[in-house]
Backbone as ProteinMPNN parsed JSONL, in Angstrom:
{"seq_chain_A": "MKTTRAILLAALLLGFAPLAGAPQATAQVSEIDYHMAMSSITNAGNRAPKVAALKRVPSVGVIRLDFRAVPRFRTDIPDPSEFKIMVRKNAGGVAKLQRALAGNPVTRDVLARRGIGANQVAGVQVSSNGSLRLYIFEQWDLPR", "coords_chain_A": {"N_chain_A": [[-30.735, -23.364, 3.246], [-29.214, -23.052, 5.596], [-27.025, -24.549, 4.866], [-26.002, -23.076, 2.742], [-25.242, -20.724, 4.09], [-23.28, -21.791, 5.76], [-21.385, -22.63, 3.899], [-20.7, -20.155, 2.737], [-19.637, -18.874, 5.006], [-17.449, -20.554, 5.569], [-15.95, -20.182, 3.217], [-15.371, -17.481, 3.472], [-13.821, -17.48, 5.833], [-11.679, -19.137, 5.051], [-10.679, -17.614, 2.982], [-9.61, -15.393, 4.286], [-7.797, -16.435, 6.051], [-4.974, -16.577, 5.366], [-4.274, -13.951, 5.889], [-3.964, -13.751, 8.573], [-1.359, -13.946, 9.544], [-0.24, -11.605, 8.697], [0.974, -8.281, 9.389], [-0.822, -6.146, 11.654], [-3.263, -3.828, 10.48], [-2.428, -3.837, 7.878], [-3.063, -4.44, 4.539], [-3.816, -6.437, 1.654], [-3.564, -5.504, -1.794], [-6.582, -4.796, -3.424], [-9.215, -5.225, -5.857], [-10.626, -2.901, -5.664], [-8.76, -1.111, -4.64], [-6.873, -1.048, -6.639], [-6.874, 0.917, -8.812], [-6.474, 3.247, -7.335], [-3.994, 2.704, -6.246], [-2.358, 2.607, -8.537], [-2.684, 5.235, -9.428], [-1.58, 6.569, -7.252], [1.085, 5.821, -7.458], [1.829, 6.854, -9.985], [1.449, 9.554, -9.504], [3.18, 10.157, -7.484], [5.376, 11.955, -7.23], [4.078, 14.434, -7.434], [2.619, 14.438, -5.103], [4.467, 14.586, -3.133], [5.228, 17.23, -2.105], [2.961, 17.858, -0.554], [3.044, 15.835, 1.352], [5.461, 16.475, 2.585], [4.729, 18.81, 3.871], [3.021, 18.086, 5.92], [1.761, 18.37, 9.222], [0.642, 16.815, 11.133], [-0.438, 13.411, 11.463], [-3.235, 11.797, 11.633], [-4.185, 9.186, 11.16], [-3.24, 6.063, 9.611], [-3.282, 4.005, 6.8], [-2.257, 0.952, 5.396], [-1.383, -0.548, 2.435], [-0.341, -3.424, 0.957], [1.472, -4.024, -1.925], [2.701, -6.243, -2.892], [1.586, -8.568, -1.99], [-0.248, -11.422, -2.167], [-2.94, -13.14, -1.296], [-4.851, -14.807, -2.243], [-5.588, -17.073, -4.934], [-4.894, -16.032, -8.303], [-7.277, -15.875, -10.059], [-9.46, -14.862, -12.541], [-9.345, -11.978, -12.174], [-8.686, -8.466, -12.184], [-6.543, -7.386, -10.968], [-3.225, -6.419, -11.062], [-0.23, -8.388, -11.307], [2.249, -8.426, -8.695], [4.73, -7.788, -9.871], [4.021, -6.153, -11.978], [3.231, -3.82, -10.702], [5.718, -3.066, -9.775], [7.023, -2.523, -12.158], [5.619, -0.258, -12.914], [6.479, 1.43, -10.884], [9.179, 1.619, -11.542], [8.97, 3.019, -13.965], [8.144, 5.447, -13.014], [10.155, 6.319, -11.368], [11.573, 8.657, -10.566], [9.604, 10.369, -9.435], [8.653, 8.686, -7.388], [10.963, 8.434, -5.847], [11.22, 11.084, -5.008], [8.923, 11.305, -3.412], [9.572, 9.418, -1.431], [11.798, 10.669, -0.28], [10.517, 12.912, 0.788], [8.849, 11.696, 2.695], [10.778, 10.606, 4.42], [12.087, 12.914, 5.194], [10.286, 14.518, 6.602], [9.584, 14.985, 9.952], [7.211, 14.118, 11.218], [5.977, 12.234, 9.46], [8.101, 10.482, 9.229], [8.243, 9.475, 11.834], [5.751, 8.194, 11.99], [6.079, 6.168, 10.071], [8.213, 4.753, 11.236], [7.071, 3.809, 13.624], [5.424, 1.859, 12.608], [7.136, 0.128, 11.473], [7.995, 0.464, 8.861], [10.017, 1.25, 6.156], [10.952, 4.281, 4.514], [11.821, 3.8, 1.966], [10.332, 1.646, 1.154], [7.899, 2.534, 0.328], [5.728, 3.086, -2.328], [3.721, 4.669, -3.231], [1.278, 7.145, -2.215], [-1.713, 8.259, -0.64], [-3.146, 11.24, 0.414], [-5.293, 12.448, 2.765], [-7.731, 15.066, 3.416], [-7.527, 15.69, 6.113], [-5.001, 14.969, 6.788], [-4.545, 12.291, 7.082], [-3.025, 9.246, 6.01], [-2.737, 6.948, 3.309], [-0.771, 4.384, 2.578], [0.997, 2.836, -0.037], [2.791, 0.054, -0.295], [5.784, -1.99, -0.697], [6.613, -4.969, 0.727], [8.873, -6.578, 0.429], [11.42, -5.238, -1.137], [12.862, -5.571, -4.043], [13.968, -4.361, -6.254], [16.284, -3.781, -8.835], [18.872, -1.439, -8.404]], "CA_chain_A": [[-30.318, -22.04, 3.641], [-28.123, -23.198, 6.549], [-25.878, -25.058, 4.115], [-25.457, -21.94, 2.002], [-24.565, -19.865, 5.064], [-22.077, -22.491, 6.214], [-20.426, -22.577, 2.796], [-20.214, -18.778, 2.65], [-18.791, -18.613, 6.177], [-16.198, -21.287, 5.373], [-15.198, -19.498, 2.163], [-14.881, -16.235, 4.049], [-12.745, -17.791, 6.766], [-10.532, -19.639, 4.293], [-10.141, -16.519, 2.194], [-8.869, -14.459, 5.119], [-6.838, -17.134, 6.906], [-3.59, -16.174, 5.121], [-4.022, -12.616, 6.415], [-3.754, -13.812, 10.008], [0.05, -13.735, 9.846], [0.19, -10.285, 8.24], [0.928, -7.276, 10.438], [-2.094, -5.467, 11.818], [-3.479, -2.618, 9.704], [-1.841, -3.987, 6.553], [-3.957, -5.215, 3.693], [-3.341, -6.668, 0.3], [-4.264, -4.674, -2.764], [-7.791, -5.422, -3.938], [-9.666, -4.603, -7.096], [-11.056, -1.543, -5.324], [-7.564, -0.296, -4.436], [-5.983, -1.113, -7.793], [-6.763, 2.197, -9.512], [-5.893, 4.22, -6.415], [-2.577, 2.378, -6.133], [-1.695, 3.038, -9.762], [-2.691, 6.69, -9.402], [-0.629, 7.0, -6.227], [2.442, 5.621, -7.976], [2.097, 7.798, -11.076], [1.413, 10.919, -8.969], [4.005, 10.203, -6.265], [6.15, 13.192, -7.204], [3.166, 15.549, -7.196], [2.121, 14.369, -3.728], [5.591, 14.772, -2.206], [5.167, 18.483, -1.352], [1.89, 17.779, 0.446], [3.568, 14.972, 2.417], [6.508, 17.236, 3.284], [4.108, 19.883, 4.642], [2.141, 17.574, 6.973], [2.102, 18.686, 10.613], [0.155, 15.693, 11.934], [-1.016, 12.304, 10.704], [-4.14, 11.158, 12.591], [-4.322, 7.751, 10.924], [-2.481, 5.528, 8.481], [-3.648, 2.714, 6.247], [-1.144, 0.403, 4.628], [-1.772, -1.539, 1.434], [0.833, -4.09, 0.373], [1.336, -4.282, -3.352], [3.362, -7.505, -3.232], [0.983, -9.621, -1.168], [-1.397, -12.035, -2.81], [-3.399, -14.215, -0.429], [-5.77, -15.692, -2.962], [-5.134, -17.331, -6.305], [-5.199, -14.958, -9.241], [-8.227, -16.323, -11.064], [-10.511, -13.928, -12.921], [-9.21, -10.697, -11.499], [-7.976, -7.439, -12.936], [-5.434, -6.899, -10.164], [-1.975, -6.822, -11.69], [0.764, -9.123, -10.543], [3.16, -7.479, -8.039], [5.792, -7.33, -10.778], [3.485, -5.067, -12.792], [3.34, -2.61, -9.881], [7.136, -2.694, -9.741], [7.316, -1.907, -13.454], [5.063, 1.09, -12.836], [7.376, 2.203, -10.022], [10.389, 1.903, -12.339], [8.64, 4.055, -14.939], [7.938, 6.691, -12.274], [11.179, 6.259, -10.322], [11.902, 9.99, -10.08], [8.528, 10.817, -8.542], [8.629, 7.819, -6.21], [12.117, 8.826, -5.028], [10.878, 12.381, -4.405], [7.983, 11.003, -2.337], [10.303, 8.744, -0.362], [12.597, 11.702, 0.404], [9.586, 13.731, 1.571], [8.443, 10.896, 3.855], [11.927, 10.485, 5.323], [12.503, 14.228, 5.646], [9.292, 15.11, 7.498], [9.646, 14.273, 11.235], [5.922, 13.498, 11.535], [5.803, 11.018, 8.662], [9.197, 9.569, 9.581], [7.832, 8.818, 13.075], [4.632, 7.295, 11.659], [6.648, 4.998, 9.401], [9.036, 4.003, 12.197], [6.17, 3.093, 14.549], [4.831, 0.714, 11.893], [8.202, -0.725, 10.943], [8.043, 0.638, 7.411], [11.046, 2.167, 5.684], [10.476, 5.178, 3.457], [12.159, 3.204, 0.675], [9.338, 0.635, 0.811], [6.68, 3.206, -0.119], [5.662, 3.32, -3.768], [2.727, 5.707, -3.474], [0.547, 7.578, -1.029], [-2.873, 9.137, -0.739], [-3.2, 12.13, 1.565], [-6.649, 12.979, 2.91], [-7.793, 16.475, 3.798], [-7.152, 15.866, 7.525], [-3.623, 14.527, 6.96], [-4.441, 10.831, 7.135], [-2.286, 8.682, 4.881], [-2.849, 5.565, 2.857], [0.517, 4.071, 1.974], [1.095, 1.665, -0.908], [4.165, -0.366, -0.027], [6.304, -3.314, -1.007], [7.27, -5.546, 1.902], [10.19, -6.979, -0.048], [11.781, -4.358, -2.249], [13.989, -6.212, -4.698], [14.239, -3.737, -7.543], [17.7, -3.448, -9.043], [19.108, 0.013, -8.351]], "C_chain_A": [[-29.14, -22.116, 4.613], [-26.858, -23.687, 5.857], [-25.206, -23.923, 3.347], [-24.689, -21.016, 2.931], [-23.262, -20.499, 5.531], [-20.989, -22.445, 5.138], [-19.845, -21.18, 2.671], [-19.292, -18.433, 3.817], [-17.437, -19.313, 6.029], [-15.328, -20.613, 4.315], [-14.6, -18.196, 2.681], [-13.698, -16.487, 4.974], [-11.503, -18.295, 6.051], [-9.882, -18.535, 3.478], [-9.29, -15.563, 3.004], [-7.872, -15.129, 6.037], [-5.397, -16.744, 6.625], [-3.256, -14.789, 5.666], [-3.711, -12.629, 7.901], [-2.305, -13.548, 10.387], [0.556, -12.37, 9.425], [0.114, -9.289, 9.382], [-0.415, -6.572, 10.467], [-2.108, -4.186, 11.006], [-2.744, -2.647, 8.363], [-2.773, -4.864, 5.743], [-3.291, -5.456, 2.351], [-4.126, -5.77, -0.635], [-5.456, -5.459, -3.297], [-8.181, -4.725, -5.233], [-10.107, -3.165, -6.847], [-9.845, -0.616, -5.239], [-6.674, -0.205, -5.669], [-5.785, 0.248, -8.459], [-6.146, 3.267, -8.62], [-4.399, 3.968, -6.255], [-1.813, 2.865, -7.357], [-1.618, 4.564, -9.822], [-1.677, 7.223, -8.396], [0.81, 6.854, -6.702], [2.755, 6.66, -9.047], [2.123, 9.244, -10.598], [2.284, 11.09, -7.733], [4.777, 11.512, -6.154], [5.299, 14.414, -6.92], [2.655, 15.582, -5.763], [3.219, 14.614, -2.697], [5.527, 16.101, -1.451], [4.087, 18.485, -0.267], [2.333, 16.929, 1.634], [4.598, 15.736, 3.245], [5.915, 18.305, 4.196], [3.228, 19.399, 5.789], [2.666, 17.923, 8.362], [1.619, 17.606, 11.574], [-0.48, 14.657, 11.008], [-1.922, 11.532, 11.668], [-4.323, 9.653, 12.388], [-3.569, 7.359, 9.657], [-3.074, 4.181, 8.086], [-2.508, 2.24, 5.37], [-1.671, -0.69, 3.717], [-0.498, -2.108, 0.839], [0.558, -4.43, -1.081], [1.93, -5.622, -3.768], [2.805, -8.687, -2.455], [-0.243, -10.146, -1.875], [-1.813, -13.246, -1.999], [-4.288, -15.221, -1.15], [-5.221, -15.953, -4.347], [-5.629, -16.245, -7.249], [-6.086, -15.453, -10.38], [-9.261, -15.231, -11.292], [-10.457, -12.629, -12.126], [-8.434, -9.73, -12.377], [-6.801, -6.871, -12.159], [-4.138, -7.352, -10.814], [-1.11, -7.633, -10.739], [1.675, -8.099, -9.862], [4.276, -6.963, -8.947], [5.307, -6.185, -11.667], [3.491, -3.751, -12.016], [4.79, -2.132, -9.856], [7.573, -2.053, -11.058], [6.806, -0.467, -13.464], [5.941, 1.988, -11.963], [8.656, 2.563, -10.78], [10.137, 3.038, -13.329], [8.487, 5.425, -14.284], [8.951, 6.828, -11.148], [11.522, 7.632, -9.743], [10.873, 10.512, -9.096], [8.455, 10.004, -7.277], [9.787, 8.178, -5.282], [11.859, 10.153, -4.318], [9.918, 12.179, -3.236], [8.697, 10.359, -1.157], [11.175, 9.729, 0.412], [11.713, 12.582, 1.272], [9.132, 12.988, 2.826], [9.561, 10.808, 4.888], [12.329, 11.832, 5.913], [11.548, 14.906, 6.607], [9.306, 14.335, 8.815], [8.352, 13.546, 11.588], [5.743, 12.198, 10.762], [6.9, 10.002, 8.953], [8.843, 8.79, 10.849], [6.704, 7.81, 12.826], [5.154, 6.02, 11.005], [7.427, 4.13, 10.383], [8.162, 3.212, 13.159], [5.545, 1.868, 13.908], [5.878, -0.198, 11.277], [8.32, -0.674, 9.433], [9.154, 1.617, 7.085], [10.49, 3.044, 4.582], [10.748, 4.587, 2.081], [11.212, 2.077, 0.267], [8.094, 1.246, 0.169], [6.764, 3.504, -1.613], [4.691, 4.437, -4.106], [1.981, 6.025, -2.197], [-0.68, 8.385, -1.442], [-2.874, 9.962, 0.536], [-4.615, 12.695, 1.642], [-6.592, 14.424, 3.39], [-7.402, 16.712, 5.255], [-5.73, 15.392, 7.813], [-3.448, 13.029, 7.09], [-3.771, 10.324, 5.867], [-2.75, 7.275, 4.564], [-1.575, 5.307, 2.069], [0.404, 2.812, 1.125], [2.548, 1.234, -0.86], [4.486, -1.721, -0.63], [6.991, -3.806, 0.259], [8.7, -5.929, 1.562], [10.517, -6.137, -1.266], [13.013, -4.919, -2.909], [14.238, -5.644, -6.094], [15.733, -3.5, -7.694], [17.858, -1.934, -9.086], [20.175, 0.398, -9.315]], "O_chain_A": [[-28.181, -21.354, 4.491], [-25.751, -23.286, 6.217], [-23.979, -23.83, 3.313], [-23.592, -20.571, 2.591], [-22.252, -19.811, 5.681], [-19.814, -22.244, 5.443], [-18.634, -21.024, 2.516], [-18.274, -17.769, 3.625], [-16.399, -18.726, 6.333], [-14.116, -20.486, 4.491], [-13.461, -17.855, 2.363], [-12.689, -15.784, 4.904], [-10.387, -17.917, 6.409], [-8.663, -18.524, 3.304], [-8.345, -14.977, 2.476], [-7.15, -14.433, 6.751], [-4.634, -16.586, 7.578], [-2.085, -14.478, 5.883], [-3.243, -11.627, 8.442], [-2.042, -12.982, 11.448], [1.682, -12.007, 9.764], [-0.731, -9.436, 10.264], [-1.07, -6.419, 9.436], [-1.077, -3.529, 10.861], [-2.47, -1.597, 7.781], [-3.219, -5.912, 6.212], [-2.339, -4.775, 1.97], [-5.226, -5.327, -0.304], [-5.345, -6.651, -3.585], [-7.547, -3.754, -5.645], [-9.976, -2.311, -7.724], [-9.893, 0.521, -5.707], [-5.794, 0.654, -5.721], [-4.65, 0.685, -8.648], [-5.379, 4.104, -9.095], [-3.62, 4.914, -6.141], [-0.747, 3.467, -7.23], [-0.595, 5.119, -10.225], [-0.996, 8.213, -8.66], [1.659, 7.683, -6.376], [3.82, 7.276, -9.024], [2.763, 10.083, -11.232], [2.138, 12.074, -7.009], [4.821, 12.111, -5.08], [5.747, 15.336, -6.238], [2.295, 16.647, -5.26], [2.93, 14.826, -1.52], [5.757, 16.106, -0.241], [4.283, 19.048, 0.81], [2.036, 17.256, 2.783], [4.6, 15.647, 4.473], [6.534, 18.672, 5.194], [2.731, 20.218, 6.562], [3.858, 17.79, 8.642], [2.12, 17.492, 12.693], [-0.983, 14.978, 9.932], [-1.437, 10.703, 12.437], [-4.587, 8.928, 13.347], [-3.302, 8.174, 8.775], [-3.334, 3.33, 8.936], [-1.869, 3.036, 4.682], [-2.32, -1.634, 4.166], [0.323, -1.377, 0.286], [-0.456, -5.042, -1.415], [1.687, -6.087, -4.882], [3.487, -9.698, -2.285], [-1.176, -9.392, -2.153], [-1.125, -14.266, -2.006], [-4.446, -16.356, -0.701], [-4.467, -15.14, -4.881], [-6.663, -15.621, -7.01], [-5.673, -15.444, -11.54], [-9.866, -14.733, -10.342], [-11.433, -12.245, -11.482], [-7.625, -10.139, -13.21], [-6.127, -5.961, -12.643], [-3.965, -8.539, -11.091], [-1.257, -7.558, -9.519], [1.861, -7.005, -10.395], [4.715, -5.823, -8.801], [6.103, -5.336, -12.067], [3.727, -2.689, -12.593], [5.054, -0.931, -9.909], [8.402, -1.143, -11.064], [7.481, 0.433, -13.963], [6.125, 3.166, -12.267], [9.155, 3.683, -10.669], [10.985, 3.912, -13.511], [8.681, 6.45, -14.938], [8.645, 7.388, -10.096], [11.741, 7.75, -8.537], [11.227, 11.038, -8.04], [8.222, 10.552, -6.2], [9.613, 8.223, -4.064], [12.237, 10.324, -3.159], [10.074, 12.806, -2.188], [8.448, 10.72, -0.007], [11.278, 9.631, 1.635], [12.11, 12.962, 2.374], [9.041, 13.582, 3.9], [9.316, 10.922, 6.088], [12.86, 11.883, 7.023], [11.961, 15.788, 7.359], [9.061, 13.128, 8.803], [8.389, 12.474, 12.191], [5.395, 11.172, 11.346], [6.655, 8.796, 8.926], [9.107, 7.591, 10.937], [6.707, 6.712, 13.383], [4.72, 4.92, 11.346], [7.31, 2.904, 10.359], [8.475, 2.065, 13.479], [5.172, 0.929, 14.611], [5.539, -1.189, 10.63], [8.702, -1.658, 8.799], [9.226, 2.696, 7.672], [9.649, 2.603, 3.8], [10.0, 4.838, 1.136], [11.287, 1.599, -0.865], [7.319, 0.535, -0.47], [7.733, 4.09, -2.095], [4.818, 5.08, -5.148], [2.04, 5.277, -1.221], [-0.678, 9.09, -2.451], [-2.63, 9.433, 1.621], [-5.083, 13.342, 0.705], [-5.523, 14.934, 3.728], [-6.986, 17.816, 5.606], [-5.297, 15.411, 8.965], [-2.322, 12.543, 7.198], [-3.931, 10.899, 4.79], [-3.111, 6.51, 5.459], [-1.33, 5.924, 1.033], [-0.221, 1.834, 1.536], [3.434, 1.953, -1.323], [3.602, -2.486, -1.017], [7.861, -3.123, 0.8], [9.627, -5.639, 2.318], [9.924, -6.331, -2.327], [14.115, -4.76, -2.385], [14.664, -6.361, -6.999], [16.38, -3.054, -6.746], [17.072, -1.235, -9.727], [20.517, 1.575, -9.42]]}, "name": "protein", "num_of_chains": 1, "seq": "MKTTRAILLAALLLGFAPLAGAPQATAQVSEIDYHMAMSSITNAGNRAPKVAALKRVPSVGVIRLDFRAVPRFRTDIPDPSEFKIMVRKNAGGVAKLQRALAGNPVTRDVLARRGIGANQVAGVQVSSNGSLRLYIFEQWDLPR"}
């Protein structure tokens, strides 16, 4: 039993060690977030008006779409390039969302405090209280 616990603890620590260098409150996309990320990208244009109307943002979660800390064995999470393809297919809506984020003083301030440019955001979820979950690319290398 102690051996099993030690193995599980070691696996847990090794699995999260690469996250130690990542900025606080930033996570990699997981299987749980995959569908929400894809939905946020495809609905980016529809969410832009809600983002533009925000008067306050009590909290922000950031999910990086281009960060993979663990090997990609037996997972349904797409490669970061697949997220970028989805962004290309929905470029108009994503651009509208990015303009809304940059144009709203509240969201612009939230992004600036976290060192995130509006052009890094590929999608967003907006909760009923104004909290945001941002889906971003740390390195945005899409040809324009």
